[in-house]
HTML snippet that shows the backbone in 3Dmol.js (N, CA, C, O; Angstrom):
<script src="https://3Dmol.org/build/3Dmol-min.js"></script>
<div id="view" style="width:600px;height:400px;position:relative"></div>
<script>
const pdb = `
ATOM      1  N   UNK A   1      -5.165  31.140   6.923  1.00  0.00           N
ATOM      2  CA  UNK A   1      -3.993  30.392   6.445  1.00  0.00           C
ATOM      3  C   UNK A   1      -3.795  30.782   5.260  1.00  0.00           C
ATOM      4  O   UNK A   1      -4.656  30.937   4.395  1.00  0.00           O
ATOM      5  N   UNK A   2      -2.462  30.986   5.155  1.00  0.00           N
ATOM      6  CA  UNK A   2      -1.748  31.470   3.378  1.00  0.00           C
ATOM      7  C   UNK A   2      -1.782  30.498   2.616  1.00  0.00           C
ATOM      8  O   UNK A   2      -1.841  29.313   2.944  1.00  0.00           O
ATOM      9  N   UNK A   3      -1.739  31.030   1.354  1.00  0.00           N
ATOM     10  CA  UNK A   3      -1.634  30.144   0.038  1.00  0.00           C
ATOM     11  C   UNK A   3      -0.550  28.779   0.497  1.00  0.00           C
ATOM     12  O   UNK A   3      -0.853  27.593   0.375  1.00  0.00           O
ATOM     13  N   UNK A   4       0.458  29.187   0.916  1.00  0.00           N
ATOM     14  CA  UNK A   4       1.798  27.992   1.375  1.00  0.00           C
ATOM     15  C   UNK A   4       1.292  27.301   2.136  1.00  0.00           C
ATOM     16  O   UNK A   4       1.790  26.215   1.839  1.00  0.00           O
ATOM     17  N   UNK A   5       0.589  27.116   2.994  1.00  0.00           N
ATOM     18  CA  UNK A   5       0.136  26.411   3.749  1.00  0.00           C
ATOM     19  C   UNK A   5      -1.284  25.873   3.303  1.00  0.00           C
ATOM     20  O   UNK A   5      -1.673  24.947   4.014  1.00  0.00           O
ATOM     21  N   UNK A   6      -1.978  26.171   2.483  1.00  0.00           N
ATOM     22  CA  UNK A   6      -3.051  25.038   2.195  1.00  0.00           C
ATOM     23  C   UNK A   6      -2.592  24.651   0.949  1.00  0.00           C
ATOM     24  O   UNK A   6      -3.495  24.158   0.272  1.00  0.00           O
ATOM     25  N   UNK A   7      -0.971  24.717   0.124  1.00  0.00           N
ATOM     26  CA  UNK A   7      -0.939  24.068  -0.625  1.00  0.00           C
ATOM     27  C   UNK A   7      -0.149  22.627  -0.064  1.00  0.00           C
ATOM     28  O   UNK A   7      -0.192  21.481  -0.509  1.00  0.00           O
ATOM     29  N   UNK A   8       0.646  23.260   1.204  1.00  0.00           N
ATOM     30  CA  UNK A   8       1.217  21.863   2.184  1.00  0.00           C
ATOM     31  C   UNK A   8       0.145  20.838   2.555  1.00  0.00           C
ATOM     32  O   UNK A   8       0.228  19.619   2.398  1.00  0.00           O
ATOM     33  N   UNK A   9      -1.000  21.614   3.136  1.00  0.00           N
ATOM     34  CA  UNK A   9      -2.143  20.488   3.747  1.00  0.00           C
ATOM     35  C   UNK A   9      -2.448  19.596   2.383  1.00  0.00           C
ATOM     36  O   UNK A   9      -2.312  18.373   2.345  1.00  0.00           O
ATOM     37  N   UNK A  10      -2.904  20.451   1.217  1.00  0.00           N
ATOM     38  CA  UNK A  10      -3.328  19.473  -0.313  1.00  0.00           C
ATOM     39  C   UNK A  10      -2.324  18.610   0.063  1.00  0.00           C
ATOM     40  O   UNK A  10      -2.841  17.680   0.682  1.00  0.00           O
ATOM     41  N   UNK A  11      -1.178  18.488  -0.018  1.00  0.00           N
ATOM     42  CA  UNK A  11      -0.272  17.805  -0.609  1.00  0.00           C
ATOM     43  C   UNK A  11      -0.157  16.615   0.281  1.00  0.00           C
ATOM     44  O   UNK A  11      -0.134  15.481  -0.197  1.00  0.00           O
ATOM     45  N   UNK A  12      -0.081  16.845   1.590  1.00  0.00           N
ATOM     46  CA  UNK A  12       0.093  16.061   2.679  1.00  0.00           C
ATOM     47  C   UNK A  12      -1.263  15.065   2.814  1.00  0.00           C
ATOM     48  O   UNK A  12      -1.175  14.002   3.429  1.00  0.00           O
ATOM     49  N   UNK A  13      -2.683  15.555   2.109  1.00  0.00           N
ATOM     50  CA  UNK A  13      -3.746  14.554   2.197  1.00  0.00           C
ATOM     51  C   UNK A  13      -3.780  14.331   0.907  1.00  0.00           C
ATOM     52  O   UNK A  13      -4.904  14.561   0.460  1.00  0.00           O
ATOM     53  N   UNK A  14      -2.802  13.877  -0.119  1.00  0.00           N
ATOM     54  CA  UNK A  14      -3.108  13.365  -1.184  1.00  0.00           C
ATOM     55  C   UNK A  14      -2.271  12.222  -1.070  1.00  0.00           C
ATOM     56  O   UNK A  14      -1.114  12.080  -0.674  1.00  0.00           O
ATOM     57  N   UNK A  15      -3.309  11.279  -1.600  1.00  0.00           N
ATOM     58  CA  UNK A  15      -2.895   9.776  -1.292  1.00  0.00           C
ATOM     59  C   UNK A  15      -2.163   9.270  -2.828  1.00  0.00           C
ATOM     60  O   UNK A  15      -2.580   9.406  -3.979  1.00  0.00           O
ATOM     61  N   UNK A  16      -1.020   8.698  -2.343  1.00  0.00           N
ATOM     62  CA  UNK A  16      -0.015   8.091  -3.274  1.00  0.00           C
ATOM     63  C   UNK A  16      -0.276   6.929  -3.649  1.00  0.00           C
ATOM     64  O   UNK A  16      -0.210   6.454  -4.783  1.00  0.00           O
ATOM     65  N   UNK A  17      -0.644   6.356  -2.475  1.00  0.00           N
ATOM     66  CA  UNK A  17      -0.690   4.581  -2.485  1.00  0.00           C
ATOM     67  C   UNK A  17      -1.833   4.022  -1.593  1.00  0.00           C
ATOM     68  O   UNK A  17      -1.788   4.295  -0.394  1.00  0.00           O
ATOM     69  N   UNK A  18      -3.038   3.124  -2.157  1.00  0.00           N
ATOM     70  CA  UNK A  18      -3.973   2.771  -1.575  1.00  0.00           C
ATOM     71  C   UNK A  18      -3.874   1.309  -1.581  1.00  0.00           C
ATOM     72  O   UNK A  18      -4.146   0.681  -2.605  1.00  0.00           O
ATOM     73  N   UNK A  19      -3.490   0.707  -0.464  1.00  0.00           N
ATOM     74  CA  UNK A  19      -4.109  -0.520  -0.432  1.00  0.00           C
ATOM     75  C   UNK A  19      -5.563  -1.427  -0.152  1.00  0.00           C
ATOM     76  O   UNK A  19      -5.899  -1.508   1.030  1.00  0.00           O
ATOM     77  N   UNK A  20      -6.126  -1.867  -0.813  1.00  0.00           N
ATOM     78  CA  UNK A  20      -7.868  -2.145  -0.536  1.00  0.00           C
ATOM     79  C   UNK A  20      -7.972  -3.642  -0.712  1.00  0.00           C
ATOM     80  O   UNK A  20      -7.948  -4.391  -1.689  1.00  0.00           O
ATOM     81  N   UNK A  21      -8.095  -3.802   0.590  1.00  0.00           N
ATOM     82  CA  UNK A  21      -8.367  -5.303   1.075  1.00  0.00           C
ATOM     83  C   UNK A  21      -7.961  -6.253  -0.064  1.00  0.00           C
ATOM     84  O   UNK A  21      -8.483  -6.737  -1.069  1.00  0.00           O
ATOM     85  N   UNK A  22      -6.553  -6.293   0.697  1.00  0.00           N
ATOM     86  CA  UNK A  22      -5.820  -6.995   0.087  1.00  0.00           C
ATOM     87  C   UNK A  22      -4.993  -8.731   1.016  1.00  0.00           C
ATOM     88  O   UNK A  22      -4.346  -8.913   2.048  1.00  0.00           O
ATOM     89  N   UNK A  23      -5.511  -9.614  -0.076  1.00  0.00           N
ATOM     90  CA  UNK A  23      -5.233 -11.044   0.495  1.00  0.00           C
ATOM     91  C   UNK A  23      -4.361 -11.278  -0.029  1.00  0.00           C
ATOM     92  O   UNK A  23      -4.038 -10.804  -1.118  1.00  0.00           O
ATOM     93  N   UNK A  24      -3.687 -12.168   0.692  1.00  0.00           N
ATOM     94  CA  UNK A  24      -2.225 -12.817   0.080  1.00  0.00           C
ATOM     95  C   UNK A  24      -2.362 -14.318   1.154  1.00  0.00           C
ATOM     96  O   UNK A  24      -2.303 -14.420   2.379  1.00  0.00           O
ATOM     97  N   UNK A  25      -2.613 -15.605  -0.197  1.00  0.00           N
ATOM     98  CA  UNK A  25      -2.644 -17.240   0.515  1.00  0.00           C
ATOM     99  C   UNK A  25      -1.520 -17.813  -0.066  1.00  0.00           C
ATOM    100  O   UNK A  25      -1.366 -17.530  -1.254  1.00  0.00           O
ATOM    101  N   UNK A  26      -0.622 -18.602   0.487  1.00  0.00           N
ATOM    102  CA  UNK A  26       0.448 -19.387   0.364  1.00  0.00           C
ATOM    103  C   UNK A  26      -0.612 -20.930   0.510  1.00  0.00           C
ATOM    104  O   UNK A  26      -0.767 -21.660   1.489  1.00  0.00           O
ATOM    105  N   UNK A  27      -1.025 -20.993  -0.449  1.00  0.00           N
ATOM    106  CA  UNK A  27      -1.956 -22.633  -0.117  1.00  0.00           C
ATOM    107  C   UNK A  27      -2.942 -22.473   0.430  1.00  0.00           C
ATOM    108  O   UNK A  27      -3.819 -21.712   0.021  1.00  0.00           O
ATOM    109  N   UNK A  28      -3.033 -23.335   1.750  1.00  0.00           N
ATOM    110  CA  UNK A  28      -3.989 -22.992   2.930  1.00  0.00           C
ATOM    111  C   UNK A  28      -3.664 -21.928   3.924  1.00  0.00           C
ATOM    112  O   UNK A  28      -4.387 -21.478   4.814  1.00  0.00           O
ATOM    113  N   UNK A  29      -2.363 -21.590   3.586  1.00  0.00           N
ATOM    114  CA  UNK A  29      -2.253 -20.624   4.585  1.00  0.00           C
ATOM    115  C   UNK A  29      -2.652 -19.399   4.090  1.00  0.00           C
ATOM    116  O   UNK A  29      -2.462 -19.306   2.877  1.00  0.00           O
ATOM    117  N   UNK A  30      -3.238 -18.232   4.720  1.00  0.00           N
ATOM    118  CA  UNK A  30      -3.567 -17.277   4.672  1.00  0.00           C
ATOM    119  C   UNK A  30      -2.508 -16.128   4.974  1.00  0.00           C
ATOM    120  O   UNK A  30      -2.699 -16.122   6.190  1.00  0.00           O
ATOM    121  N   UNK A  31      -1.565 -15.181   4.792  1.00  0.00           N
ATOM    122  CA  UNK A  31      -0.639 -14.556   5.336  1.00  0.00           C
ATOM    123  C   UNK A  31      -1.179 -13.443   5.622  1.00  0.00           C
ATOM    124  O   UNK A  31      -0.972 -12.902   6.708  1.00  0.00           O
ATOM    125  N   UNK A  32      -2.290 -12.701   4.300  1.00  0.00           N
ATOM    126  CA  UNK A  32      -3.050 -11.397   4.599  1.00  0.00           C
ATOM    127  C   UNK A  32      -4.322 -11.414   4.127  1.00  0.00           C
ATOM    128  O   UNK A  32      -4.609 -11.896   3.031  1.00  0.00           O
ATOM    129  N   UNK A  33      -5.321 -10.791   5.074  1.00  0.00           N
ATOM    130  CA  UNK A  33      -6.337 -11.164   4.784  1.00  0.00           C
ATOM    131  C   UNK A  33      -7.507  -9.485   5.179  1.00  0.00           C
ATOM    132  O   UNK A  33      -7.780  -8.942   6.249  1.00  0.00           O
ATOM    133  N   UNK A  34      -7.871  -9.186   3.856  1.00  0.00           N
ATOM    134  CA  UNK A  34      -8.288  -7.782   4.183  1.00  0.00           C
ATOM    135  C   UNK A  34      -7.666  -6.576   4.589  1.00  0.00           C
ATOM    136  O   UNK A  34      -8.196  -5.646   5.197  1.00  0.00           O
ATOM    137  N   UNK A  35      -6.499  -6.672   4.200  1.00  0.00           N
ATOM    138  CA  UNK A  35      -6.041  -5.088   4.425  1.00  0.00           C
ATOM    139  C   UNK A  35      -6.096  -4.107   3.736  1.00  0.00           C
ATOM    140  O   UNK A  35      -5.916  -4.191   2.521  1.00  0.00           O
ATOM    141  N   UNK A  36      -6.287  -3.259   4.185  1.00  0.00           N
ATOM    142  CA  UNK A  36      -6.594  -1.834   3.904  1.00  0.00           C
ATOM    143  C   UNK A  36      -5.571  -0.951   4.566  1.00  0.00           C
ATOM    144  O   UNK A  36      -5.265  -1.081   5.751  1.00  0.00           O
ATOM    145  N   UNK A  37      -4.922   0.175   3.562  1.00  0.00           N
ATOM    146  CA  UNK A  37      -3.631   1.001   3.976  1.00  0.00           C
ATOM    147  C   UNK A  37      -4.070   2.176   2.793  1.00  0.00           C
ATOM    148  O   UNK A  37      -4.565   2.086   1.669  1.00  0.00           O
ATOM    149  N   UNK A  38      -3.639   3.274   3.615  1.00  0.00           N
ATOM    150  CA  UNK A  38      -3.781   4.412   2.429  1.00  0.00           C
ATOM    151  C   UNK A  38      -2.583   5.342   3.478  1.00  0.00           C
ATOM    152  O   UNK A  38      -2.527   5.708   4.652  1.00  0.00           O
ATOM    153  N   UNK A  39      -1.652   5.444   2.132  1.00  0.00           N
ATOM    154  CA  UNK A  39      -0.391   6.374   2.468  1.00  0.00           C
ATOM    155  C   UNK A  39      -0.363   7.653   1.709  1.00  0.00           C
ATOM    156  O   UNK A  39      -0.558   7.692   0.494  1.00  0.00           O
ATOM    157  N   UNK A  40      -0.045   9.006   2.656  1.00  0.00           N
ATOM    158  CA  UNK A  40      -0.206  10.114   1.731  1.00  0.00           C
ATOM    159  C   UNK A  40       0.801  10.560   1.431  1.00  0.00           C
ATOM    160  O   UNK A  40       1.835  10.032   1.840  1.00  0.00           O
ATOM    161  N   UNK A  41       0.835  11.862   0.487  1.00  0.00           N
ATOM    162  CA  UNK A  41       2.418  12.133   0.276  1.00  0.00           C
ATOM    163  C   UNK A  41       2.820  13.078   1.392  1.00  0.00           C
ATOM    164  O   UNK A  41       2.345  14.207   1.516  1.00  0.00           O
ATOM    165  N   UNK A  42       3.831  12.479   2.288  1.00  0.00           N
ATOM    166  CA  UNK A  42       4.933  13.261   3.071  1.00  0.00           C
ATOM    167  C   UNK A  42       4.549  12.842   3.828  1.00  0.00           C
ATOM    168  O   UNK A  42       4.852  13.489   4.831  1.00  0.00           O
ATOM    169  N   UNK A  43       3.668  11.607   4.161  1.00  0.00           N
ATOM    170  CA  UNK A  43       3.560  10.988   5.259  1.00  0.00           C
ATOM    171  C   UNK A  43       4.439   9.697   5.883  1.00  0.00           C
ATOM    172  O   UNK A  43       4.576   8.707   5.164  1.00  0.00           O
ATOM    173  N   UNK A  44       4.946   9.714   7.029  1.00  0.00           N
ATOM    174  CA  UNK A  44       5.580   8.642   7.760  1.00  0.00           C
ATOM    175  C   UNK A  44       4.626   7.249   8.389  1.00  0.00           C
ATOM    176  O   UNK A  44       3.682   7.377   9.168  1.00  0.00           O
ATOM    177  N   UNK A  45       5.006   6.269   7.981  1.00  0.00           N
ATOM    178  CA  UNK A  45       4.159   4.935   8.888  1.00  0.00           C
ATOM    179  C   UNK A  45       5.438   4.181   9.220  1.00  0.00           C
ATOM    180  O   UNK A  45       6.563   4.445   8.795  1.00  0.00           O
ATOM    181  N   UNK A  46       5.015   2.997  10.219  1.00  0.00           N
ATOM    182  CA  UNK A  46       5.630   2.482  10.462  1.00  0.00           C
ATOM    183  C   UNK A  46       4.945   1.447  10.453  1.00  0.00           C
ATOM    184  O   UNK A  46       3.790   1.863  10.362  1.00  0.00           O
ATOM    185  N   UNK A  47       4.914  -0.010  10.501  1.00  0.00           N
ATOM    186  CA  UNK A  47       4.597  -1.420  10.636  1.00  0.00           C
ATOM    187  C   UNK A  47       5.434  -2.235  11.343  1.00  0.00           C
ATOM    188  O   UNK A  47       6.620  -2.540  11.213  1.00  0.00           O
ATOM    189  N   UNK A  48       3.985  -2.724  12.648  1.00  0.00           N
ATOM    190  CA  UNK A  48       4.368  -3.103  13.746  1.00  0.00           C
ATOM    191  C   UNK A  48       3.546  -4.913  13.862  1.00  0.00           C
ATOM    192  O   UNK A  48       2.438  -5.191  13.402  1.00  0.00           O
ATOM    193  N   UNK A  49       4.182  -5.570  14.359  1.00  0.00           N
ATOM    194  CA  UNK A  49       3.365  -7.045  14.389  1.00  0.00           C
ATOM    195  C   UNK A  49       3.971  -7.713  15.081  1.00  0.00           C
ATOM    196  O   UNK A  49       5.050  -7.262  15.464  1.00  0.00           O
ATOM    197  N   UNK A  50       3.611  -8.874  15.477  1.00  0.00           N
ATOM    198  CA  UNK A  50       4.174  -9.900  15.918  1.00  0.00           C
ATOM    199  C   UNK A  50       4.592 -10.902  14.534  1.00  0.00           C
ATOM    200  O   UNK A  50       4.051 -10.748  13.439  1.00  0.00           O
ATOM    201  N   UNK A  51       5.652 -11.945  14.812  1.00  0.00           N
ATOM    202  CA  UNK A  51       6.180 -12.811  14.114  1.00  0.00           C
ATOM    203  C   UNK A  51       5.050 -13.455  13.218  1.00  0.00           C
ATOM    204  O   UNK A  51       4.087 -13.732  13.934  1.00  0.00           O
ATOM    205  N   UNK A  52       4.893 -13.702  12.237  1.00  0.00           N
ATOM    206  CA  UNK A  52       3.315 -14.231  11.292  1.00  0.00           C
ATOM    207  C   UNK A  52       2.818 -13.091  10.989  1.00  0.00           C
ATOM    208  O   UNK A  52       2.680 -13.074   9.766  1.00  0.00           O
ATOM    209  N   UNK A  53       2.415 -11.960  11.527  1.00  0.00           N
ATOM    210  CA  UNK A  53       1.416 -11.167  11.115  1.00  0.00           C
ATOM    211  C   UNK A  53       1.906 -10.747   9.591  1.00  0.00           C
ATOM    212  O   UNK A  53       0.907 -10.216   9.105  1.00  0.00           O
ATOM    213  N   UNK A  54       2.520 -10.736   9.016  1.00  0.00           N
ATOM    214  CA  UNK A  54       2.065 -10.533   7.369  1.00  0.00           C
ATOM    215  C   UNK A  54       3.005  -9.545   7.079  1.00  0.00           C
ATOM    216  O   UNK A  54       2.968  -9.246   5.886  1.00  0.00           O
ATOM    217  N   UNK A  55       3.996  -8.803   7.851  1.00  0.00           N
ATOM    218  CA  UNK A  55       4.402  -7.318   7.744  1.00  0.00           C
ATOM    219  C   UNK A  55       5.418  -7.632   6.429  1.00  0.00           C
ATOM    220  O   UNK A  55       5.572  -6.896   5.454  1.00  0.00           O
ATOM    221  N   UNK A  56       5.999  -8.797   6.654  1.00  0.00           N
ATOM    222  CA  UNK A  56       6.925  -8.991   5.706  1.00  0.00           C
ATOM    223  C   UNK A  56       6.385  -9.248   4.007  1.00  0.00           C
ATOM    224  O   UNK A  56       6.954  -8.849   2.990  1.00  0.00           O
ATOM    225  N   UNK A  57       5.212  -9.982   4.106  1.00  0.00           N
ATOM    226  CA  UNK A  57       4.371  -9.751   3.102  1.00  0.00           C
ATOM    227  C   UNK A  57       3.573  -8.749   2.429  1.00  0.00           C
ATOM    228  O   UNK A  57       3.245  -8.637   1.248  1.00  0.00           O
ATOM    229  N   UNK A  58       3.354  -8.094   3.384  1.00  0.00           N
ATOM    230  CA  UNK A  58       2.660  -6.575   3.005  1.00  0.00           C
ATOM    231  C   UNK A  58       3.518  -5.843   2.307  1.00  0.00           C
ATOM    232  O   UNK A  58       3.181  -5.420   1.201  1.00  0.00           O
ATOM    233  N   UNK A  59       4.941  -5.534   2.908  1.00  0.00           N
ATOM    234  CA  UNK A  59       5.988  -4.975   2.292  1.00  0.00           C
ATOM    235  C   UNK A  59       6.600  -5.412   0.993  1.00  0.00           C
ATOM    236  O   UNK A  59       7.093  -4.579   0.232  1.00  0.00           O
ATOM    237  N   UNK A  60       6.582  -6.855   0.682  1.00  0.00           N
ATOM    238  CA  UNK A  60       6.605  -7.491  -0.416  1.00  0.00           C
ATOM    239  C   UNK A  60       5.673  -7.035  -1.564  1.00  0.00           C
ATOM    240  O   UNK A  60       6.109  -6.899  -2.707  1.00  0.00           O
ATOM    241  N   UNK A  61       4.608  -6.842  -1.296  1.00  0.00           N
ATOM    242  CA  UNK A  61       3.434  -6.488  -1.955  1.00  0.00           C
ATOM    243  C   UNK A  61       3.897  -4.912  -2.472  1.00  0.00           C
ATOM    244  O   UNK A  61       4.200  -4.328  -3.512  1.00  0.00           O
ATOM    245  N   UNK A  62       3.776  -4.711  -1.375  1.00  0.00           N
ATOM    246  CA  UNK A  62       4.256  -2.753  -1.758  1.00  0.00           C
ATOM    247  C   UNK A  62       5.458  -2.563  -2.938  1.00  0.00           C
ATOM    248  O   UNK A  62       5.597  -1.790  -3.885  1.00  0.00           O
ATOM    249  N   UNK A  63       6.086  -3.444  -2.495  1.00  0.00           N
ATOM    250  CA  UNK A  63       7.322  -3.161  -3.212  1.00  0.00           C
ATOM    251  C   UNK A  63       7.279  -3.875  -4.515  1.00  0.00           C
ATOM    252  O   UNK A  63       8.286  -3.750  -5.212  1.00  0.00           O
ATOM    253  N   UNK A  64       6.297  -4.605  -4.980  1.00  0.00           N
ATOM    254  CA  UNK A  64       5.951  -4.903  -6.069  1.00  0.00           C
ATOM    255  C   UNK A  64       6.663  -6.726  -6.096  1.00  0.00           C
ATOM    256  O   UNK A  64       6.567  -7.399  -7.122  1.00  0.00           O
ATOM    257  N   UNK A  65       7.166  -7.140  -5.133  1.00  0.00           N
ATOM    258  CA  UNK A  65       7.923  -8.469  -5.155  1.00  0.00           C
ATOM    259  C   UNK A  65       7.004  -9.447  -4.945  1.00  0.00           C
ATOM    260  O   UNK A  65       7.518 -10.553  -5.111  1.00  0.00           O
ATOM    261  N   UNK A  66       5.510  -9.508  -4.559  1.00  0.00           N
ATOM    262  CA  UNK A  66       4.804 -10.590  -4.178  1.00  0.00           C
ATOM    263  C   UNK A  66       3.427 -10.006  -4.995  1.00  0.00           C
ATOM    264  O   UNK A  66       3.015  -8.894  -5.327  1.00  0.00           O
ATOM    265  N   UNK A  67       3.177 -10.763  -5.063  1.00  0.00           N
ATOM    266  CA  UNK A  67       1.227 -10.413  -6.407  1.00  0.00           C
ATOM    267  C   UNK A  67       0.468 -10.927  -5.173  1.00  0.00           C
ATOM    268  O   UNK A  67       0.618 -11.969  -4.535  1.00  0.00           O
ATOM    269  N   UNK A  68      -0.481  -9.793  -4.999  1.00  0.00           N
ATOM    270  CA  UNK A  68      -1.481 -10.332  -4.133  1.00  0.00           C
ATOM    271  C   UNK A  68      -2.548 -11.241  -4.499  1.00  0.00           C
ATOM    272  O   UNK A  68      -2.954 -11.040  -5.643  1.00  0.00           O
ATOM    273  N   UNK A  69      -3.144 -12.206  -3.857  1.00  0.00           N
ATOM    274  CA  UNK A  69      -3.921 -13.160  -3.870  1.00  0.00           C
ATOM    275  C   UNK A  69      -5.226 -12.407  -4.582  1.00  0.00           C
ATOM    276  O   UNK A  69      -5.592 -12.896  -5.650  1.00  0.00           O
ATOM    277  N   UNK A  70      -5.781 -11.532  -4.195  1.00  0.00           N
ATOM    278  CA  UNK A  70      -6.849 -10.480  -4.343  1.00  0.00           C
ATOM    279  C   UNK A  70      -6.965  -9.068  -3.496  1.00  0.00           C
ATOM    280  O   UNK A  70      -6.406  -8.761  -2.443  1.00  0.00           O
ATOM    281  N   UNK A  71      -7.972  -8.240  -4.394  1.00  0.00           N
ATOM    282  CA  UNK A  71      -7.523  -7.000  -3.595  1.00  0.00           C
ATOM    283  C   UNK A  71      -7.201  -5.914  -4.557  1.00  0.00           C
ATOM    284  O   UNK A  71      -7.114  -6.315  -5.718  1.00  0.00           O
ATOM    285  N   UNK A  72      -6.990  -4.560  -4.364  1.00  0.00           N
ATOM    286  CA  UNK A  72      -6.488  -3.958  -5.169  1.00  0.00           C
ATOM    287  C   UNK A  72      -5.412  -2.863  -4.762  1.00  0.00           C
ATOM    288  O   UNK A  72      -5.375  -2.586  -3.563  1.00  0.00           O
ATOM    289  N   UNK A  73      -4.536  -2.212  -5.605  1.00  0.00           N
ATOM    290  CA  UNK A  73      -3.563  -1.416  -5.067  1.00  0.00           C
ATOM    291  C   UNK A  73      -3.535  -0.337  -6.264  1.00  0.00           C
ATOM    292  O   UNK A  73      -3.360  -0.566  -7.461  1.00  0.00           O
ATOM    293  N   UNK A  74      -3.782   1.065  -5.540  1.00  0.00           N
ATOM    294  CA  UNK A  74      -4.011   2.070  -6.342  1.00  0.00           C
ATOM    295  C   UNK A  74      -2.667   3.068  -6.012  1.00  0.00           C
ATOM    296  O   UNK A  74      -2.360   3.590  -4.940  1.00  0.00           O
ATOM    297  N   UNK A  75      -2.015   3.135  -7.270  1.00  0.00           N
ATOM    298  CA  UNK A  75      -0.622   3.848  -7.122  1.00  0.00           C
ATOM    299  C   UNK A  75      -0.568   5.222  -7.803  1.00  0.00           C
ATOM    300  O   UNK A  75      -0.282   5.088  -8.993  1.00  0.00           O
ATOM    301  N   UNK A  76      -0.735   6.391  -7.469  1.00  0.00           N
ATOM    302  CA  UNK A  76      -1.303   7.681  -8.172  1.00  0.00           C
ATOM    303  C   UNK A  76      -2.254   7.867  -8.590  1.00  0.00           C
ATOM    304  O   UNK A  76      -2.355   8.564  -9.599  1.00  0.00           O
ATOM    305  N   UNK A  77      -3.393   7.287  -7.945  1.00  0.00           N
ATOM    306  CA  UNK A  77      -4.615   7.363  -8.441  1.00  0.00           C
ATOM    307  C   UNK A  77      -4.971   6.387  -9.604  1.00  0.00           C
ATOM    308  O   UNK A  77      -6.065   6.390 -10.170  1.00  0.00           O
ATOM    309  N   UNK A  78      -3.788   5.430  -9.948  1.00  0.00           N
ATOM    310  CA  UNK A  78      -4.170   4.427 -11.302  1.00  0.00           C
ATOM    311  C   UNK A  78      -4.290   3.050 -10.529  1.00  0.00           C
ATOM    312  O   UNK A  78      -3.451   2.655  -9.719  1.00  0.00           O
ATOM    313  N   UNK A  79      -5.430   2.377 -10.881  1.00  0.00           N
ATOM    314  CA  UNK A  79      -5.886   1.139 -10.137  1.00  0.00           C
ATOM    315  C   UNK A  79      -4.385   0.029 -11.083  1.00  0.00           C
ATOM    316  O   UNK A  79      -4.187   0.129 -12.294  1.00  0.00           O
ATOM    317  N   UNK A  80      -3.807  -0.628 -10.432  1.00  0.00           N
ATOM    318  CA  UNK A  80      -2.759  -1.661 -10.911  1.00  0.00           C
ATOM    319  C   UNK A  80      -3.226  -2.727 -11.484  1.00  0.00           C
ATOM    320  O   UNK A  80      -3.539  -3.335 -10.461  1.00  0.00           O
ATOM    321  N   UNK A  81      -3.655  -3.762 -12.753  1.00  0.00           N
ATOM    322  CA  UNK A  81      -3.867  -4.881 -12.783  1.00  0.00           C
ATOM    323  C   UNK A  81      -3.058  -5.665 -12.750  1.00  0.00           C
ATOM    324  O   UNK A  81      -3.300  -6.872 -12.773  1.00  0.00           O
ATOM    325  N   UNK A  82      -1.679  -5.064 -12.677  1.00  0.00           N
ATOM    326  CA  UNK A  82      -0.441  -6.738 -12.713  1.00  0.00           C
ATOM    327  C   UNK A  82       0.499  -5.689 -11.663  1.00  0.00           C
ATOM    328  O   UNK A  82       1.075  -4.645 -11.971  1.00  0.00           O
ATOM    329  N   UNK A  83       0.421  -6.385 -10.299  1.00  0.00           N
ATOM    330  CA  UNK A  83       1.776  -5.701  -9.646  1.00  0.00           C
ATOM    331  C   UNK A  83       2.715  -6.492 -10.160  1.00  0.00           C
ATOM    332  O   UNK A  83       2.519  -7.642 -10.552  1.00  0.00           O
ATOM    333  N   UNK A  84       3.789  -5.883 -10.175  1.00  0.00           N
ATOM    334  CA  UNK A  84       5.807  -5.816 -10.180  1.00  0.00           C
ATOM    335  C   UNK A  84       6.516  -5.197  -9.635  1.00  0.00           C
ATOM    336  O   UNK A  84       6.040  -4.295  -8.946  1.00  0.00           O
ATOM    337  N   UNK A  85       7.881  -5.363  -9.673  1.00  0.00           N
ATOM    338  CA  UNK A  85       9.153  -4.308  -9.026  1.00  0.00           C
ATOM    339  C   UNK A  85       8.825  -3.002 -10.230  1.00  0.00           C
ATOM    340  O   UNK A  85       9.041  -1.818  -9.972  1.00  0.00           O
ATOM    341  N   UNK A  86       8.314  -3.453 -11.459  1.00  0.00           N
ATOM    342  CA  UNK A  86       8.599  -1.997 -12.709  1.00  0.00           C
ATOM    343  C   UNK A  86       7.236  -1.273 -12.143  1.00  0.00           C
ATOM    344  O   UNK A  86       7.426  -0.115 -11.770  1.00  0.00           O
ATOM    345  N   UNK A  87       6.028  -1.715 -12.032  1.00  0.00           N
ATOM    346  CA  UNK A  87       4.990  -0.921 -11.821  1.00  0.00           C
ATOM    347  C   UNK A  87       4.967  -0.048 -10.573  1.00  0.00           C
ATOM    348  O   UNK A  87       4.417   1.045 -10.439  1.00  0.00           O
ATOM    349  N   UNK A  88       5.822  -0.894  -9.503  1.00  0.00           N
ATOM    350  CA  UNK A  88       5.481  -0.321  -8.259  1.00  0.00           C
ATOM    351  C   UNK A  88       6.940   0.873  -8.042  1.00  0.00           C
ATOM    352  O   UNK A  88       7.155   1.353  -6.929  1.00  0.00           O
ATOM    353  N   UNK A  89       7.683   1.165  -9.055  1.00  0.00           N
ATOM    354  CA  UNK A  89       8.673   1.825  -9.107  1.00  0.00           C
ATOM    355  C   UNK A  89       7.964   3.636  -9.971  1.00  0.00           C
ATOM    356  O   UNK A  89       8.540   4.722  -9.911  1.00  0.00           O
ATOM    357  N   UNK A  90       6.849   3.382 -10.550  1.00  0.00           N
ATOM    358  CA  UNK A  90       6.231   4.538 -10.332  1.00  0.00           C
ATOM    359  C   UNK A  90       6.442   5.793  -9.944  1.00  0.00           C
ATOM    360  O   UNK A  90       5.503   6.586  -9.882  1.00  0.00           O
TER     361      UNK A  90
END
`;
const viewer = $3Dmol.createViewer("view");
viewer.addModel(pdb, "pdb");
viewer.setStyle({}, {cartoon: {color: "spectrum"}});
viewer.zoomTo();
viewer.render();
</script>
């Protein structure tokens, strides 16, 4: 394996976003419970599920439009204390 291939492998395995044990509740309704996702540089993901499964809520959290009730969001190796649209633009 040449240097170029090693650099590509390293970039692909580089985590840019980690969602760790994220929960989102709206009153007594729990939209997300213990969601964990890792997204690496250069990867492509799909999000599938039934109506009411929490897909839109998760996308809202990833985009900074929805604040999680609990859990951690790590963007480019930095734990975000406050999640909003500006923080997720980084």
